[in-house]
C-alpha positions in Angstrom: 282.6 166.0 133.5 279.6 163.6 133.1 281.4 160.7 134.7 281.7 162.8 137.9 277.9 162.7 138.3 275.8 159.9 139.6 273.6 158.4 136.9 270.0 158.9 138.1 270.0 162.1 140.1 273.0 163.7 138.4 274.5 164.8 141.7 278.2 165.0 142.2 280.0 161.8 143.3 281.9 163.8 145.9 281.9 167.2 147.7 278.3 167.3 149.1 277.9 168.1 152.8 277.4 164.8 154.8 274.3 166.0 156.7 271.1 166.2 154.6 267.5 167.3 154.7 265.4 165.4 152.1 262.0 166.6 151.0 259.5 165.6 148.4 258.8 168.9 146.6 261.5 170.7 144.7 260.0 174.0 145.8 260.2 172.9 149.4 263.9 172.2 148.9 264.3 175.8 147.7 262.3 177.0 150.8 264.6 175.1 153.2 267.7 176.2 151.3 266.6 179.8 151.6 267.2 179.4 155.4 270.9 178.5 154.9 273.9 180.7 154.7 275.6 180.7 151.4 273.0 178.5 149.7 273.8 177.3 146.2 271.9 175.1 143.8 274.1 172.1 143.0 271.9 170.3 140.5 268.4 169.9 139.2 267.5 166.8 137.2 264.0 165.3 137.0 262.5 165.7 140.5 265.9 165.7 142.2 266.8 169.3 143.1 269.8 169.7 145.3 271.3 172.6 147.3 274.2 173.1 149.6 274.8 175.7 152.3 275.3 176.0 156.0 273.1 176.2 159.1 274.7 177.8 162.1 278.1 176.7 160.8 277.1 173.1 159.8 277.4 172.3 156.1 274.1 171.0 154.9 272.7 169.3 151.8 269.0 169.9 150.9 267.6 167.6 148.2 264.1 166.8 146.8 263.1 163.3 146.0 259.6 163.7 144.4 256.5 161.7 145.1 256.7 158.0 146.0 259.3 155.7 147.5 260.5 154.0 144.2 261.9 157.3 142.9 262.9 158.6 146.3 265.0 155.6 147.2 267.2 156.3 144.2 268.1 159.7 145.7 268.7 158.2 149.1 271.0 155.6 147.6 272.9 158.1 145.5 273.3 160.6 148.3 274.8 157.8 150.4 277.1 156.9 147.5 278.2 160.6 147.5 279.1 160.5 151.1 276.0 161.7 153.0 275.7 159.8 156.3 273.0 161.6 158.2 269.5 162.1 156.7 266.3 163.7 158.0 263.2 163.5 155.9 261.0 166.6 156.2 257.7 166.0 154.5 253.9 166.2 154.9 251.5 163.5 156.1 247.9 162.9 156.9 246.9 162.4 160.5 245.5 159.0 161.4 244.3 159.5 165.0 242.6 162.2 167.0 244.5 164.9 168.7 246.9 165.5 165.9 246.0 168.9 164.3 246.7 170.4 160.9 250.2 172.0 160.9 251.4 169.8 163.8 254.6 167.9 163.4 254.8 164.1 163.6 258.2 162.7 164.6 258.5 159.2 163.2 259.8 156.4 165.5 259.3 153.8 162.8 257.3 153.2 159.6 255.1 150.5 158.2 256.8 149.2 155.0 254.0 149.5 152.5 256.1 151.7 150.2 256.0 149.6 147.0 259.8 149.2 146.7 261.5 147.8 149.9 259.6 144.6 149.8 261.5 143.9 146.5 264.8 144.3 148.4 264.2 142.6 151.8 261.8 140.3 153.5 258.7 141.9 155.0 259.9 141.1 158.5 262.8 143.5 158.2 261.9 146.7 160.2 262.0 150.3 159.1 263.1 152.2 162.2 264.4 155.7 162.9 267.8 156.1 164.5 267.0 156.9 168.2 269.4 159.9 168.1 267.3 161.3 165.3 264.1 160.9 167.2 265.5 162.6 170.3 267.1 165.5 168.3 263.9 166.2 166.4 261.9 166.1 169.7 264.3 168.5 171.4 264.3 170.9 168.4 260.5 170.9 168.2 260.2 171.5 171.9 262.7 174.4 171.8 260.9 175.9 168.8 257.6 175.7 170.5 256.2 173.6 167.7 253.2 171.3 168.4 254.5 167.8 167.9 253.8 164.1 168.4 255.8 160.9 168.3 254.7 157.7 166.8 254.8 155.1 164.0 253.8 156.3 160.6 252.5 154.3 157.6 254.5 154.7 154.4 252.0 153.7 151.6 252.7 153.7 147.9 249.1 154.4 146.8 248.0 158.0 147.2 244.4 157.7 145.9 242.1 154.9 147.2 241.3 152.0 144.9 239.1 148.9 145.2 241.0 147.6 148.2 240.3 148.9 151.7 242.6 151.9 152.3 243.0 151.7 156.1 243.5 148.1 157.3 245.9 149.5 160.0 243.1 151.8 161.4 243.1 150.2 164.8 246.9 150.0 165.2 247.5 153.4 166.7 249.5 154.8 163.8 250.1 158.5 163.9 250.2 159.5 160.3 250.4 158.3 156.7 252.9 159.4 154.0 254.7 157.9 151.0 258.5 157.8 151.3 259.9 157.5 154.8 260.2 153.7 155.2 262.4 153.6 152.1 264.8 156.1 153.7 264.9 154.2 157.0 265.6 150.8 155.3 268.3 152.4 153.2 270.0 153.9 156.3 269.8 150.6 158.2 271.3 148.6 155.4 274.2 151.1 155.1 274.8 151.9 158.7 273.6 155.5 158.4 271.7 157.8 160.7 268.1 158.7 159.6 264.8 159.9 160.9 261.8 161.9 159.8 259.5 164.7 160.8 256.2 165.3 159.0 253.9 168.3 158.8 250.2 167.3 159.0 248.3 168.7 156.1 245.0 167.0 156.7 243.2 164.0 158.3 243.3 160.6 156.5 241.7 158.1 158.8 238.0 157.6 157.7 236.6 158.6 161.1 238.5 161.8 161.1 237.7 163.1 157.6 235.2 165.9 157.5 235.0 166.6 153.7 231.9 168.7 154.1 233.5 170.9 156.8 237.0 171.1 155.2 236.2 170.9 151.5 238.2 167.7 151.3 242.0 167.3 151.0 243.7 170.7 150.7 247.4 170.9 151.6 247.7 174.6 150.5 246.1 176.2 153.6 247.7 178.8 155.8 247.8 176.5 158.8 249.9 174.0 156.8 252.2 176.6 155.4 252.9 177.8 158.9 253.6 174.2 160.0 256.0 173.8 157.0 257.9 177.0 158.1 258.2 175.7 161.7 259.2 172.2 160.4 262.0 173.5 158.2 263.6 175.2 161.2 263.1 172.2 163.4 264.6 169.9 160.8 267.7 172.0 160.4 268.2 172.5 164.1 267.8 168.8 164.7 270.4 168.1 162.0 272.8 170.5 163.9 272.1 168.7 167.2 272.8 165.3 165.5 276.1 166.7 164.1 277.1 167.7 167.7 276.4 164.2 169.0 277.6 162.2 165.9 280.0 164.3 163.9 
């Protein structure tokens, strides 16, 4: 029945597993879901593609949120309305400091709230921080998987392409990576008392001093090294979710 579905994402109001992996790309949602036992597509409306299945006995939701925080936060809010209480964002990002290679994972400790939506909900002083348990679970899962990984603060920025304003005013702040949706998830989780974190696959370098357009041909997230990182990151995300469920059922 239509009234049993939430209005924006068209996901069921009840019955979804309470532990979720959220990704940007609907195709990546299918990639992660393919690792699950008994995976089924629950719904697919706009950019919001949702699967359910199980990972080593843990019921899991996998959902895509599209590009950009204003649309993504609608999925996060409606998943929470549907009973999801633990979220890990598994996405891609550009590296912002040396030593972080293509295909490496960046585990977010917190995010800069430049996402284009949360400043309309809360004062800018309100932080976007990962749940400590999520950080530790992701770090343990990455270590056990042998996946190259780094921890740090990431920059969630609404603008993908540069404009007339300087693109990197945070260049000297030691940020690890830049992406587009995580701070919206972390703020949503903090407001609702949920568990949330994020792990990002590096698909290129974004800080001005790191970019070698001549050597790399410019931004290209479709390289084999990135695909290998995505495969590792999918397993790390699911295993971290399982570890979280053991600690915080």
